[in-house]
C-alpha positions as CSV (number, residue, x, y, z in Angstrom):
1,M,23.5,-35.3,-32.8
2,T,20.4,-33.2,-31.0
3,K,20.2,-30.7,-28.6
4,H,19.6,-31.4,-24.9
5,A,15.9,-31.1,-24.0
6,M,17.0,-27.8,-21.9
7,D,18.1,-26.1,-25.1
8,H,14.8,-26.2,-27.2
9,T,12.6,-23.2,-26.7
10,P,9.1,-23.9,-26.0
11,A,6.4,-23.0,-28.5
12,R,5.0,-19.3,-27.5
13,T,1.5,-19.5,-27.1
14,G,0.7,-15.8,-25.9
15,T,-0.3,-16.6,-22.7
16,R,2.0,-14.3,-20.9
17,V,0.7,-11.1,-22.9
18,K,-2.9,-12.8,-22.1
19,H,-2.5,-12.5,-18.6
20,F,-0.4,-9.5,-18.6
21,L,-3.2,-7.3,-20.2
22,R,-5.6,-8.9,-17.9
23,L,-4.0,-7.9,-14.8
24,S,-3.2,-4.2,-16.3
25,R,-6.9,-3.7,-17.3
26,T,-8.3,-4.5,-13.6
27,P,-8.2,-1.8,-11.2
28,R,-5.5,-2.5,-8.2
29,E,-7.1,-0.9,-5.0
30,T,-4.9,-3.1,-3.1
31,W,-1.4,-1.9,-4.6
32,H,-2.6,2.1,-5.1
33,R,-3.4,5.0,-2.5
34,P,-6.8,6.3,-3.7
35,H,-6.7,9.6,-5.3
36,T,-7.8,12.6,-2.9
37,K,-8.0,15.8,-3.4
38,S,-4.6,17.7,-2.3
39,G,-5.2,20.6,0.0
40,V,-4.1,24.1,-0.8
41,T,-1.3,24.4,1.8
42,R,0.3,21.4,0.3
43,V,0.1,22.7,-3.2
44,I,1.8,25.9,-1.7
45,Q,4.3,24.3,-0.1
46,F,5.5,22.1,-3.1
47,L,5.6,25.0,-5.1
48,R,7.9,27.0,-2.4
49,I,10.2,23.6,-2.4
50,A,10.2,23.5,-6.2
51,R,11.4,27.3,-6.3
52,G,14.0,26.5,-3.8
53,R,12.9,28.6,-0.8
54,E,13.1,26.9,2.5
55,T,11.3,29.5,4.5
């Protein structure tokens, strides 16, 4: 008795990996905000919060 058609695993050709690598190498400006320089005040506020000070 043979397996059902849905129980057979298809042969892997590596196309998923090819498409994943192609997508990972292309820049994605749509999904990520462009990197901008942080202001000095923003860094000071971040360090203040990291130290646990609220005022």
